C-alpha positions as CSV (number, residue, x, y, z in Angstrom):
1,X,106.0,50.3,-40.2
2,X,109.3,48.4,-40.6
3,X,110.8,45.8,-42.9
4,X,108.8,43.0,-41.3
5,X,105.5,44.6,-42.4
6,X,106.7,44.8,-46.0
7,X,108.0,41.2,-45.8
8,X,104.7,39.9,-44.4
9,X,102.8,41.4,-47.3
10,X,105.1,39.8,-49.8
11,X,105.2,36.5,-48.0
12,X,101.9,35.3,-49.4
13,X,103.2,35.6,-52.9
14,X,106.7,34.7,-52.0
15,X,106.0,31.6,-49.9
16,X,107.1,29.4,-52.8
17,X,110.5,31.0,-52.7
18,X,110.7,30.7,-48.9
19,X,109.8,27.0,-49.0
20,X,112.5,26.3,-51.5
21,X,115.1,27.7,-49.1
22,X,114.2,25.0,-46.5
23,X,116.0,22.1,-48.2
24,X,119.0,24.4,-48.9
25,X,119.2,25.5,-45.3
26,X,119.0,21.8,-44.2
27,X,122.1,21.2,-46.3
28,X,123.8,24.2,-44.6
29,X,122.9,22.9,-41.1
30,X,124.2,19.4,-42.0
31,X,127.5,20.9,-43.2
32,X,127.0,19.9,-46.8
33,X,127.0,23.5,-47.9
34,X,129.3,26.0,-46.2
35,X,127.8,29.5,-45.6
36,X,130.9,31.1,-44.2
37,X,131.3,33.6,-41.4
38,X,132.6,37.2,-41.1
39,X,134.2,38.5,-44.2
40,X,133.6,35.2,-46.1
41,X,129.9,35.9,-45.8
42,X,130.3,38.5,-48.6
43,X,130.8,35.8,-51.1
44,X,128.4,33.1,-49.7
45,X,124.8,32.7,-48.7
46,X,123.5,34.8,-45.9
47,X,121.0,33.1,-43.5
48,X,117.7,35.1,-43.4
49,X,116.5,36.2,-40.0
50,X,113.0,35.7,-38.7
51,X,112.2,39.3,-38.0
52,X,114.9,41.3,-39.9
53,X,113.5,41.4,-43.4
54,X,116.5,43.3,-44.6
55,X,118.3,40.0,-44.3
56,X,115.9,38.4,-46.8
57,X,116.8,41.0,-49.3
58,X,120.5,40.2,-48.7
59,X,119.8,36.5,-49.1
60,X,117.9,37.0,-52.4
61,X,120.7,39.2,-53.8
62,X,123.2,36.5,-52.9
63,X,121.1,33.9,-54.6
64,X,120.9,36.1,-57.7
65,X,124.7,36.6,-57.8
66,X,125.6,33.0,-57.0
67,X,122.9,31.3,-59.0
68,X,125.2,29.0,-61.0
69,X,127.3,28.1,-58.0
70,X,124.1,27.2,-56.0
71,X,122.9,25.0,-58.8
72,X,126.3,23.3,-59.1
73,X,126.4,22.6,-55.3
74,X,122.9,21.2,-55.4
75,X,123.8,18.9,-58.3
76,X,126.8,17.7,-56.2
77,X,124.5,17.0,-53.2
78,X,122.1,15.1,-55.5
79,X,124.9,13.0,-56.9
80,X,127.0,12.3,-53.8
81,X,124.6,12.4,-50.9
82,X,124.0,9.0,-49.2
83,X,120.7,10.1,-47.7
84,X,117.7,9.6,-50.0
85,X,116.0,12.6,-48.4
86,X,118.9,14.8,-49.3
87,X,119.1,13.5,-52.8
88,X,115.4,14.0,-53.4
89,X,115.4,17.4,-51.7
90,X,118.3,18.6,-53.9
91,X,116.6,17.3,-57.0
92,X,113.3,18.9,-56.2
93,X,115.0,22.2,-55.3
94,X,116.8,22.3,-58.6
95,X,113.5,21.8,-60.4
96,X,111.8,24.5,-58.4
97,X,114.7,27.0,-58.8
98,X,114.9,26.4,-62.6
99,X,111.3,27.5,-63.1
100,X,109.9,30.8,-64.4
101,X,107.7,31.2,-61.2
102,X,110.7,31.1,-58.9
103,X,112.8,33.5,-61.0
104,X,109.9,35.9,-61.4
105,X,109.0,36.0,-57.7
106,X,112.7,36.3,-56.8
107,X,113.2,39.4,-59.1
108,X,109.9,40.9,-57.9
109,X,110.8,40.6,-54.2
110,X,114.3,42.0,-54.8
111,X,112.6,45.0,-56.6
112,X,110.1,45.6,-53.8
113,X,112.3,45.0,-50.8
114,X,115.0,47.1,-52.4
115,X,112.6,50.1,-52.5
116,X,111.6,49.7,-48.9
117,X,115.1,48.8,-47.5
118,X,116.2,52.4,-46.8
119,X,112.9,53.2,-45.0
120,X,113.1,49.9,-43.0
121,X,116.6,50.6,-41.8
122,X,115.7,54.2,-40.9
123,X,112.7,53.1,-38.8
124,X,114.8,50.6,-36.9
125,X,117.4,53.1,-35.7
126,X,117.2,54.0,-32.1
127,X,117.6,57.7,-32.8
128,X,114.6,58.3,-35.0
129,X,114.5,61.4,-37.3
130,X,110.8,61.6,-37.8
131,X,111.0,64.3,-40.5
132,X,113.5,62.3,-42.5
133,X,111.3,59.2,-42.0
134,X,108.3,61.0,-43.4
135,X,110.3,62.0,-46.5
136,X,111.4,58.4,-46.9
137,X,107.8,57.2,-46.7
138,X,106.7,59.7,-49.4
139,X,109.7,58.5,-51.6
140,X,108.7,54.8,-51.1
141,X,105.1,55.5,-52.1
142,X,106.2,57.5,-55.2
143,X,108.6,54.7,-56.2
144,X,105.9,52.0,-55.8
145,X,103.4,54.1,-57.8
146,X,106.0,54.5,-60.5
147,X,106.8,50.8,-60.5
148,X,103.1,50.0,-60.7
149,X,102.6,52.2,-63.8
150,X,105.9,51.8,-65.6
151,X,107.8,48.9,-64.0
152,X,106.1,45.8,-65.5
153,X,107.8,45.8,-68.9
154,X,111.3,46.3,-67.5
155,X,110.8,43.7,-64.8
156,X,109.5,41.1,-67.3
157,X,112.3,41.9,-69.7
158,X,114.8,41.4,-66.8
159,X,113.3,38.1,-65.9
160,X,113.2,36.8,-69.5
161,X,116.9,37.8,-69.9
162,X,117.8,35.9,-66.8
163,X,115.9,32.8,-67.9
164,X,117.5,32.8,-71.3
165,X,120.9,33.2,-69.8
166,X,120.4,30.2,-67.5
167,X,118.4,28.1,-70.0
168,X,115.1,28.3,-68.1
169,X,111.9,27.8,-70.1
170,X,109.8,31.0,-70.5
171,X,106.1,30.3,-70.8
172,X,104.0,31.7,-73.6
173,X,102.4,34.8,-72.1
174,X,99.4,34.5,-74.4
175,X,98.7,30.9,-73.5
176,X,95.5,30.4,-71.4
177,X,95.8,28.6,-68.0
178,X,93.3,27.7,-65.4
179,X,93.1,30.2,-62.5
180,X,95.4,29.1,-59.7
181,X,93.4,27.6,-56.8
182,X,90.3,26.8,-58.7
183,X,89.0,23.5,-60.1
184,X,89.7,22.7,-63.8
185,X,86.0,21.8,-64.2
186,X,85.1,25.4,-63.7
187,X,87.2,26.4,-66.7
188,X,88.0,29.9,-65.4
189,X,90.9,30.5,-67.7
190,X,93.3,33.5,-67.9
191,X,96.5,34.1,-69.8
192,X,99.9,33.8,-68.3
193,X,100.3,37.5,-68.8
194,X,97.2,38.2,-66.7
195,X,98.4,35.8,-64.0
196,X,101.9,37.3,-63.6
197,X,100.9,40.9,-64.2
198,X,97.6,41.2,-62.3
199,X,97.5,38.4,-59.7
200,X,101.2,38.7,-58.6
201,X,102.8,42.0,-59.7
202,X,99.9,44.4,-59.1
203,X,98.5,42.6,-56.1
204,X,101.9,42.7,-54.3
205,X,102.4,46.4,-55.0
206,X,98.8,47.3,-54.1
207,X,99.1,45.4,-50.8
208,X,102.2,47.4,-49.8
209,X,100.6,50.7,-50.8
210,X,97.5,49.8,-48.8
211,X,99.5,49.0,-45.7
212,X,101.6,52.2,-46.0
213,X,98.4,54.3,-46.4
214,X,96.8,52.5,-43.5
215,X,99.8,52.9,-41.1
216,X,100.7,56.4,-42.3
217,X,97.4,58.0,-43.0
218,X,97.2,61.8,-43.5
219,X,96.4,62.4,-39.9
220,X,99.1,60.0,-38.7
221,X,101.7,61.7,-40.9
222,X,100.6,65.2,-39.7
223,X,100.9,63.9,-36.1
224,X,104.4,62.7,-36.6
225,X,105.5,65.9,-38.3
226,X,104.1,67.9,-35.4
227,X,105.8,65.7,-32.9
228,X,109.2,66.4,-34.7
229,X,108.9,70.1,-33.7
230,X,109.9,69.1,-30.2
231,X,113.2,67.7,-31.4
232,X,115.9,69.4,-29.3
233,X,118.7,68.9,-31.8
234,X,120.5,72.0,-32.9
235,X,118.9,74.2,-30.2
236,X,115.3,73.2,-31.2
237,X,115.9,74.1,-34.9
238,X,112.6,72.4,-35.9
239,X,110.5,74.2,-33.2
240,X,107.3,75.5,-34.7
241,X,104.5,76.9,-32.6
242,X,101.8,76.6,-35.2
243,X,102.4,72.8,-35.7
244,X,102.6,72.2,-31.9
245,X,99.3,74.0,-31.5
246,X,97.9,71.7,-34.2
247,X,99.2,68.8,-32.1
248,X,97.3,70.1,-29.1
249,X,94.2,70.6,-31.1
250,X,94.3,66.9,-32.3
251,X,94.2,66.0,-28.6
252,X,91.3,68.3,-27.7
253,X,90.3,66.2,-24.7
254,X,93.6,67.0,-23.0
255,X,93.4,70.7,-23.5
256,X,90.4,72.9,-23.0
257,X,89.8,76.2,-24.8
258,X,91.4,78.3,-22.0
259,X,94.6,76.2,-22.1
260,X,94.8,76.3,-25.9
261,X,94.7,80.1,-25.5
262,X,97.6,80.1,-23.1
263,X,99.7,77.4,-24.8
264,X,101.3,79.6,-27.6
265,X,102.8,82.0,-25.1
266,X,104.1,79.1,-23.0
267,X,105.6,77.5,-26.0
268,X,107.5,80.7,-27.1
269,X,108.7,81.3,-23.6
270,X,109.8,77.7,-23.1
271,X,111.9,77.5,-26.3
272,X,113.6,80.8,-25.5
273,X,114.5,79.6,-22.0
274,X,115.6,76.2,-23.3
275,X,118.0,77.7,-25.8
276,X,119.6,79.6,-22.9
277,X,119.7,76.7,-20.5
278,X,123.0,74.8,-20.4
279,X,121.5,71.4,-19.7
280,X,119.7,71.4,-23.1
281,X,123.0,71.8,-25.0
282,X,123.8,68.5,-26.9
283,X,120.3,67.1,-26.0
284,X,119.0,65.0,-28.9
285,X,116.0,63.0,-27.6
286,X,112.4,63.8,-26.6
287,X,112.8,61.8,-23.4
288,X,115.8,63.9,-22.3
289,X,113.8,67.1,-22.7
290,X,111.2,65.8,-20.2
291,X,114.0,64.7,-17.8
292,X,115.7,68.1,-17.9
293,X,112.4,69.9,-17.4
294,X,111.8,67.9,-14.2
295,X,115.4,68.4,-13.1
296,X,115.2,72.1,-13.5
297,X,111.6,72.4,-12.3
298,X,110.5,73.8,-15.7
299,X,107.7,71.3,-15.7
300,X,105.9,73.4,-13.1
301,X,106.5,76.7,-14.8
302,X,105.5,75.4,-18.2
303,X,102.9,72.9,-17.2
304,X,101.0,72.9,-20.6
305,X,104.3,72.4,-22.5
306,X,105.3,69.5,-20.3
307,X,101.8,67.9,-20.8
308,X,102.3,68.2,-24.6
309,X,105.8,66.6,-24.4
310,X,104.3,63.7,-22.3
311,X,101.8,63.1,-25.2
312,X,104.7,62.9,-27.7
313,X,106.5,60.4,-25.6
314,X,103.4,58.1,-25.3
315,X,102.6,58.1,-29.0
316,X,105.5,56.1,-30.6
317,X,104.5,52.9,-28.8
318,X,105.0,50.7,-31.9
319,X,108.7,51.5,-32.7
320,X,111.2,48.8,-33.8
321,X,112.7,48.9,-30.3
322,X,109.4,48.0,-28.7
323,X,108.9,45.2,-31.2
324,X,112.3,43.8,-30.4
325,X,111.4,43.7,-26.7
326,X,108.3,41.7,-27.5
327,X,110.4,39.3,-29.6
328,X,112.8,39.0,-26.6
329,X,109.9,38.0,-24.4
330,X,109.3,34.9,-26.5
331,X,113.0,34.0,-26.3
332,X,113.3,34.4,-22.5
333,X,109.9,32.9,-21.4
334,X,109.9,29.6,-23.1
335,X,107.9,26.5,-22.4
336,X,110.5,25.4,-20.0
337,X,110.3,28.7,-18.1
338,X,106.5,29.0,-18.1
339,X,106.3,29.3,-14.3
340,X,108.7,32.3,-14.2
341,X,107.5,35.0,-11.8
342,X,107.0,38.6,-12.9
343,X,109.9,40.0,-10.9
344,X,112.4,37.5,-12.2
345,X,111.1,37.8,-15.7
346,X,111.4,41.6,-15.5
347,X,115.0,41.3,-14.3
348,X,115.9,39.0,-17.1
349,X,114.3,41.3,-19.7
350,X,116.3,44.2,-18.4
351,X,119.6,42.2,-18.7
352,X,118.7,40.9,-22.2
353,X,117.6,44.2,-23.7
354,X,120.4,46.3,-22.1
355,X,123.3,44.0,-23.1
356,X,125.5,46.9,-24.1
357,X,125.3,48.5,-20.7
358,X,125.8,45.2,-18.8
359,X,128.9,44.4,-20.9
360,X,130.6,47.5,-19.5
361,X,130.0,46.4,-15.8
362,X,133.0,44.6,-14.3
363,X,132.4,41.1,-12.7
364,X,133.8,42.3,-9.4
365,X,131.1,45.0,-9.1
366,X,128.4,42.4,-9.8
367,X,129.8,40.0,-7.2
368,X,130.1,42.8,-4.6
369,X,126.5,43.9,-5.2
370,X,125.3,40.3,-4.9
371,X,127.1,39.7,-1.6
372,X,125.7,42.9,-0.1
373,X,122.1,42.0,-0.9
374,X,121.9,39.9,2.4
375,X,124.2,38.2,4.9
376,X,125.8,35.1,3.7
377,X,127.7,32.3,5.3
378,X,130.7,32.9,3.1
379,X,131.8,35.3,0.5
380,X,132.0,34.4,-3.1
381,X,135.4,33.2,-4.4
382,X,137.5,36.0,-5.9
383,X,138.3,34.1,-9.0
384,X,134.7,33.0,-9.7
385,X,134.0,33.6,-13.4
386,X,130.6,35.0,-14.2
387,X,129.2,34.1,-17.7
388,X,129.1,37.0,-20.0
389,X,125.9,38.3,-21.3
390,X,126.8,37.0,-24.8
391,X,126.5,33.4,-23.5
């Protein structure tokens, strides 16, 4: 789970808000509205990213803070723009923004994305702390349940206050309206209160809770907590034989009854030796544990423990890092590069995803490596500039 999953759930109800951004972004791209860069970005609009839903929270907060300024700029665009499309777009955007629907959805999305933001950022870190992540998941679920039971009135009050301050008409909550998406001839009427409370507020929260429960079921949560017992930080301070035995029991096909009988003793012996082994000092990743075991031939002495560690390394296949790699694939292999071979594609992927490492390599070393790959008619010029990975 990461911020994208939460955003996707909200997108169905927040698509109105997203569509309204398009015209404003067009003004930004045309230079009619300056967004700023660097430190100036703190007092201007932030461009939302496609996959980083934390950036959408940032954008919504900026819109909330800069509401009057955005309306003023749009009025200037409407008045001074020479393009009819820009004039009409600005006029339509002002009308949409100054509607109760827009304000309500904006405040709801800020509330929901704000609750999941800490969890989203935690799950996107490279050094995952699984135990802390599980606590954050529980906190988010509790916050969402509390919002569902007790958050409606405060949210509605906040939205009404904002509308009154900015002279936006607030609909009569007891007035009956036709259900959105149905024909008027069917006369399926509900009140405004039912529409905003049930069809938007409760549906959005229930969708997020359902997704959280689906992705972090009781078995999945137990699995992650058991995996965390192999965390080598602080001399394997989280090591717990009972939980690791439970992890082995979950994967019964990989361990027979005899191996399960021997595993507890191997686990106790392994952790005692690991705490005495110099190579494990300062180790903080599961992958490094496996590498050190192979390096010190402990993988042969503690074969069952090594097998269990291999399972823990295979499980987290849907982390944020893996998702970023799949996103990078679509950026590298475009329609213009559709005939790219696997070897060349793999090399480009390595360079793209390991930017930080390649930035530290000097150009001279790259040229020397390239020259030594095969005999060439002439050496590369010494002053040849190689484009940086940023470009």
